[in-house]
C-alpha positions as CSV (number, residue, x, y, z in Angstrom):
1,M,-3.4,-8.0,-25.2
2,I,-3.5,-5.9,-22.1
3,A,-4.8,-8.1,-19.2
4,Q,-6.9,-5.3,-17.7
5,Q,-8.4,-4.4,-21.1
6,G,-11.6,-2.5,-20.5
7,L,-11.1,-2.2,-16.8
8,S,-12.5,1.3,-16.0
9,S,-13.4,3.6,-13.1
10,V,-17.1,2.7,-13.7
11,E,-16.4,-1.0,-13.3
12,L,-14.4,-0.3,-10.1
13,R,-17.3,1.7,-8.6
14,E,-19.7,-1.1,-9.4
15,F,-17.3,-3.6,-7.8
16,V,-17.0,-1.5,-4.7
17,S,-20.8,-1.2,-4.4
18,A,-21.5,-4.9,-5.1
19,R,-18.6,-6.5,-3.3
20,E,-16.5,-4.2,-1.1
21,L,-19.2,-2.3,0.7
22,P,-21.3,-5.4,1.8
23,A,-18.1,-7.0,3.0
24,R,-17.1,-4.0,5.1
25,R,-20.5,-3.7,6.6
26,L,-20.0,-7.2,8.0
27,T,-16.6,-6.6,9.4
28,C,-16.5,-2.9,10.4
29,C,-17.3,-2.9,14.1
30,S,-18.8,0.5,14.8
31,S,-21.7,2.1,16.6
32,V,-22.2,4.2,13.4
33,P,-24.1,2.1,10.9
34,S,-23.3,4.4,8.0
35,L,-19.5,4.4,8.6
36,P,-18.6,2.0,5.8
37,E,-20.5,4.1,3.3
38,L,-18.8,7.2,4.6
39,I,-15.3,5.7,4.4
40,L,-15.8,4.4,0.9
41,R,-17.1,7.8,-0.2
42,Y,-13.9,9.3,1.0
43,G,-11.9,6.6,-0.8
44,A,-13.9,6.8,-4.0
45,I,-11.2,9.1,-5.4
46,V,-9.0,6.0,-5.9
47,G,-9.4,4.9,-9.5
48,S,-11.3,8.0,-10.5
49,V,-9.4,7.7,-13.8
50,I,-7.7,4.4,-14.9
51,H,-5.0,4.4,-17.7
52,R,-4.0,1.0,-19.1
53,H,-0.7,0.4,-20.9
54,G,1.1,-2.6,-22.5
55,S,4.8,-2.6,-21.9
56,V,6.3,0.5,-20.3
57,G,9.6,1.5,-18.7
58,R,8.4,2.5,-15.3
59,T,4.9,3.5,-14.2
60,M,6.0,6.1,-11.7
61,D,7.8,7.9,-14.6
62,L,4.6,7.7,-16.6
63,A,2.8,9.3,-13.6
64,R,5.3,12.2,-13.6
65,R,5.0,12.7,-17.3
66,H,1.2,12.7,-16.9
67,I,1.3,15.4,-14.3
68,V,3.6,17.5,-16.4
69,A,1.4,17.0,-19.5
70,C,-1.8,18.0,-17.6
71,E,0.0,21.1,-16.2
72,Q,1.3,22.2,-19.6
73,G,-2.1,21.6,-21.2
74,G,-3.8,23.8,-18.6
75,R,-5.7,20.8,-17.1
76,S,-5.9,19.6,-13.5
77,V,-4.6,16.2,-12.6
78,A,-7.4,13.9,-11.4
79,S,-6.3,12.9,-7.9
80,G,-6.8,9.1,-7.6
81,T,-5.6,8.4,-11.2
82,V,-4.3,4.8,-11.5
83,I,-1.8,3.8,-14.1
84,L,-1.6,0.1,-14.9
85,A,0.9,-1.7,-17.1
86,E,1.0,-5.3,-18.5
87,T,4.8,-5.4,-18.2
88,V,7.4,-3.0,-16.8
89,S,10.9,-3.2,-18.3
90,A,12.7,-0.8,-16.0
91,S,10.8,-1.3,-12.7
92,K,12.7,-0.2,-9.6
93,G,12.0,-0.7,-5.9
94,R,13.6,1.0,-3.0
95,F,17.1,2.4,-3.6
96,A,16.8,1.7,-7.4
97,R,16.7,-2.1,-6.8
98,D,15.5,-4.0,-9.9
99,W,12.0,-5.4,-9.7
100,H,11.0,-8.2,-12.0
101,A,7.7,-7.3,-13.7
102,P,6.7,-9.6,-16.5
103,V,3.2,-10.4,-17.9
104,G,0.9,-11.8,-15.2
105,G,1.4,-9.4,-12.3
106,V,-0.3,-6.2,-11.2
107,W,2.1,-3.3,-11.9
108,G,1.1,0.3,-11.5
109,C,1.0,3.6,-9.7
110,L,-1.6,5.7,-8.0
111,I,-1.4,9.5,-8.1
112,L,-2.8,11.3,-5.1
113,A,-2.8,15.1,-4.6
114,D,-1.3,16.2,-1.3
115,T,-4.5,16.8,0.7
116,L,-3.9,14.7,3.8
117,M,-2.7,16.2,7.1
118,D,0.6,15.2,8.5
119,R,-0.3,12.1,10.6
120,A,-2.5,10.6,8.0
121,R,0.1,11.2,5.3
122,T,2.7,9.2,7.1
123,L,0.3,6.2,7.1
124,L,0.0,6.0,3.3
125,P,2.6,3.3,3.0
126,L,0.8,1.2,5.6
127,A,-2.5,1.5,3.8
128,L,-0.9,0.0,0.6
129,G,0.4,-3.0,2.4
130,V,-2.9,-3.6,4.3
131,A,-5.0,-3.3,1.1
132,C,-2.8,-5.8,-0.8
133,C,-2.6,-8.3,2.1
134,E,-6.4,-8.2,2.4
135,A,-6.8,-8.9,-1.3
136,V,-4.2,-11.7,-1.3
137,R,-5.9,-13.4,1.7
138,E,-9.3,-13.1,0.1
139,C,-7.9,-14.8,-3.0
140,G,-6.9,-17.8,-0.9
141,A,-3.4,-17.1,0.4
142,E,-4.5,-16.9,4.0
143,T,-1.0,-17.1,5.5
144,A,0.1,-13.8,3.8
145,T,1.4,-11.2,6.3
146,V,2.7,-7.6,6.2
147,R,6.3,-7.0,7.2
148,W,6.9,-3.4,8.3
149,V,6.5,-1.1,6.5
150,N,4.4,-2.7,3.8
151,D,6.1,-5.8,2.2
152,V,3.5,-8.5,1.7
153,M,5.1,-11.8,2.6
154,V,4.2,-15.5,2.5
155,G,6.6,-17.3,4.8
156,Q,10.1,-16.0,4.0
157,R,9.2,-15.0,0.4
158,K,8.0,-11.6,-0.9
159,L,4.8,-11.5,-2.8
160,A,4.3,-7.8,-3.2
161,G,6.2,-4.5,-2.6
162,F,5.4,-0.8,-2.7
163,L,7.2,2.4,-3.1
164,V,5.8,5.9,-2.1
165,E,7.5,9.0,-3.6
166,S,6.6,12.6,-3.6
167,Y,6.7,14.7,-6.8
168,R,6.2,18.5,-7.1
169,S,5.0,19.7,-10.5
170,P,7.6,21.9,-12.2
171,G,5.2,24.7,-13.2
172,H,2.7,25.3,-10.4
173,G,4.6,23.5,-7.7
174,E,1.7,21.2,-6.8
175,L,2.7,18.3,-4.6
176,F,1.6,14.8,-5.4
177,H,2.2,11.4,-3.8
178,L,3.0,8.6,-6.2
179,L,2.1,5.2,-4.8
180,G,3.8,2.5,-6.8
181,F,2.8,-1.2,-6.5
182,G,4.1,-4.5,-7.8
183,I,2.2,-7.7,-7.0
184,N,3.2,-11.1,-8.2
185,V,0.0,-12.8,-9.3
186,N,0.2,-15.2,-12.3
187,N,3.9,-14.7,-13.1
188,D,5.7,-17.8,-11.9
189,C,9.2,-17.5,-13.3
190,F,11.8,-15.4,-11.5
191,P,15.4,-14.5,-12.2
192,E,17.9,-16.7,-10.3
193,S,18.6,-13.8,-7.9
194,L,15.0,-13.8,-6.8
195,A,14.0,-17.4,-7.0
196,D,14.5,-18.1,-3.3
197,V,13.1,-14.8,-2.0
198,A,10.0,-14.1,-4.2
199,C,6.8,-15.9,-4.8
200,S,3.5,-15.4,-6.6
201,L,-0.1,-16.3,-6.1
202,V,-0.2,-18.9,-8.9
203,Q,2.7,-20.7,-7.1
204,L,1.0,-20.6,-3.8
205,L,-2.5,-21.6,-4.9
206,G,-1.6,-23.9,-7.8
207,R,-4.1,-22.2,-10.1
208,Q,-4.3,-19.1,-12.2
209,V,-6.0,-16.1,-10.7
210,S,-8.3,-13.7,-12.7
211,L,-5.9,-10.7,-13.0
212,R,-8.9,-8.5,-13.7
213,D,-10.8,-9.5,-10.6
214,F,-7.7,-9.3,-8.4
215,T,-6.9,-5.8,-9.7
216,L,-10.5,-4.7,-8.9
217,S,-10.3,-6.2,-5.4
218,F,-6.9,-4.6,-4.7
219,L,-8.1,-1.1,-5.9
220,A,-11.3,-1.5,-3.9
221,K,-9.4,-2.2,-0.8
222,M,-7.1,0.7,-1.5
223,A,-10.2,2.9,-1.7
224,W,-11.2,1.6,1.8
225,N,-7.9,1.9,3.5
226,I,-7.0,5.3,2.0
227,G,-10.6,6.5,2.7
228,L,-9.9,5.7,6.3
229,L,-7.1,8.3,6.3
230,W,-9.4,11.0,5.1
231,Y,-12.0,10.0,7.6
232,E,-9.4,10.2,10.4
233,D,-8.4,13.6,9.1
234,E,-12.0,14.7,9.5
235,R,-12.1,13.4,13.1
236,D,-8.9,15.2,13.9
237,L,-10.2,18.5,12.6
238,Q,-13.4,18.1,14.6
239,H,-11.4,17.6,17.8
240,L,-9.6,20.9,17.2
241,Y,-12.9,22.7,17.6
242,D,-15.2,20.7,19.8
243,S,-15.6,21.0,23.5
244,Q,-13.7,17.7,24.3
245,G,-10.4,19.2,23.3
246,P,-7.6,17.8,21.1
247,E,-6.4,15.3,23.7
248,E,-9.7,13.4,23.8
249,E,-9.8,10.0,22.1
250,T,-11.8,9.9,18.8
251,L,-14.1,7.2,17.6
252,E,-12.7,3.7,17.3
253,S,-12.6,4.2,13.5
254,E,-9.6,6.4,14.0
255,H,-7.5,3.4,14.7
256,L,-9.0,0.9,12.2
257,L,-6.1,1.1,9.8
258,L,-3.5,0.6,12.5
259,R,-5.5,-2.2,14.1
260,Q,-5.8,-3.9,10.7
261,W,-2.1,-3.6,10.1
262,Q,-1.4,-5.1,13.5
263,R,-3.8,-8.0,12.7
264,L,-2.2,-8.7,9.4
265,S,1.5,-8.1,10.4
266,D,3.8,-10.5,12.1
267,T,6.5,-7.9,12.8
268,I,5.7,-7.0,16.4
269,G,7.7,-9.2,18.7
270,K,10.2,-10.2,16.1
271,R,13.9,-9.9,16.4
272,V,15.0,-7.9,13.4
273,L,18.0,-6.4,11.5
274,Y,17.3,-2.7,10.8
275,G,18.9,-0.3,8.3
276,Y,18.0,2.5,6.0
277,D,19.3,0.6,3.0
278,I,19.6,-2.8,4.6
279,Q,21.4,-4.5,1.7
280,K,24.3,-2.1,1.7
281,K,24.4,-0.8,5.2
282,P,22.6,-2.7,8.0
283,L,22.7,-0.7,11.2
284,Y,21.7,-2.8,14.2
285,T,19.6,-5.7,15.5
286,A,16.7,-5.1,17.9
287,T,13.3,-6.5,19.0
288,V,10.1,-4.9,17.7
289,M,8.0,-3.7,20.6
290,G,5.1,-1.9,18.7
291,I,4.0,0.6,16.2
292,R,3.0,4.3,16.9
293,K,0.0,6.2,15.6
294,D,2.1,7.8,12.9
295,G,3.3,4.4,11.6
296,A,6.7,4.6,13.2
297,I,8.1,1.4,14.6
298,V,9.3,1.1,18.2
299,M,12.2,-1.2,18.9
300,R,14.3,-2.3,21.9
301,Q,18.0,-2.8,21.4
302,D,20.0,-5.4,23.2
303,D,21.2,-2.9,25.8
304,G,17.6,-2.1,26.7
305,A,17.5,1.3,24.9
306,Q,14.3,2.1,23.1
307,I,14.5,3.5,19.6
308,V,11.8,4.8,17.2
309,E,12.3,4.7,13.4
310,H,10.0,6.4,10.9
311,G,11.7,5.1,7.8
312,G,14.1,2.4,6.6
313,E,13.5,-1.3,6.3
314,L,14.1,-4.5,8.3
315,R,14.6,-8.2,8.0
316,Y,13.6,-10.9,10.5
317,V,16.4,-12.6,12.3
318,E,16.1,-16.2,13.4
319,G,19.2,-17.6,15.2
320,N,22.1,-16.4,13.1
321,H,20.1,-16.1,9.9
322,C,18.5,-13.0,8.4
323,L,15.3,-13.8,6.6
């Protein structure tokens, strides 16, 4: 039986209204009382359609086939479509690395049409990590953190990972962003190669977690954090035309996503090993100094030189050990 059986866009909207919106009203510090409603209206596109599957090869491949099928059938792809699977047999992470995805986890992909402006678009990976870490902490794993860009970690073990790819439809040339996610929830058996580096919520909490409730929470938090990006786009556009000029600071909400990433992440200040594909070709060690508005990471190398990286990955270094 599919764990998310019956989970629908209607149920997600009800969850957002009953749970996510009241929580954001309490925590969103703003002089604009209606801001939480506005942000979640922008993010309501997430989960506009939800497709549930049993065992599949790879959800991002399903997303591509769905886009092609809609195009060939003369239909528009519903931006915000979520594809969920009970198990994934050919799941891949960055650089085609295997990802163990048995029954008990949250495996899926979100399809977004390319409607964000450049700066907000670069923050999509951060939004995924923040949403997951928020849901994981809310579930009881309060020590979960985000490692740049968006790995969700508990201590030295990885709980969740994300992959963002772009796909242009072959017929009309429409550009979509495919946001793949893999979260270890109730799955507690890992291959030997992952046993020391991966973990799941059931291992951390010592109890089973409602996969349905967790999936709703994660999607609701994606709606919030991705909604922030569209709201920030609106503010950027306003500043192109108002009398303050484009250099003027926008409302504090413009930086909510980055501030939340900084609150949840333990990356800044860490000594790290950096590389584009760190397993095959690590490039250098450095100390993380901060994160820019576009999500790029700022590091200082041992000779004092400052370097900015927009992509790639890192691992923490303690003593002579890479974590």
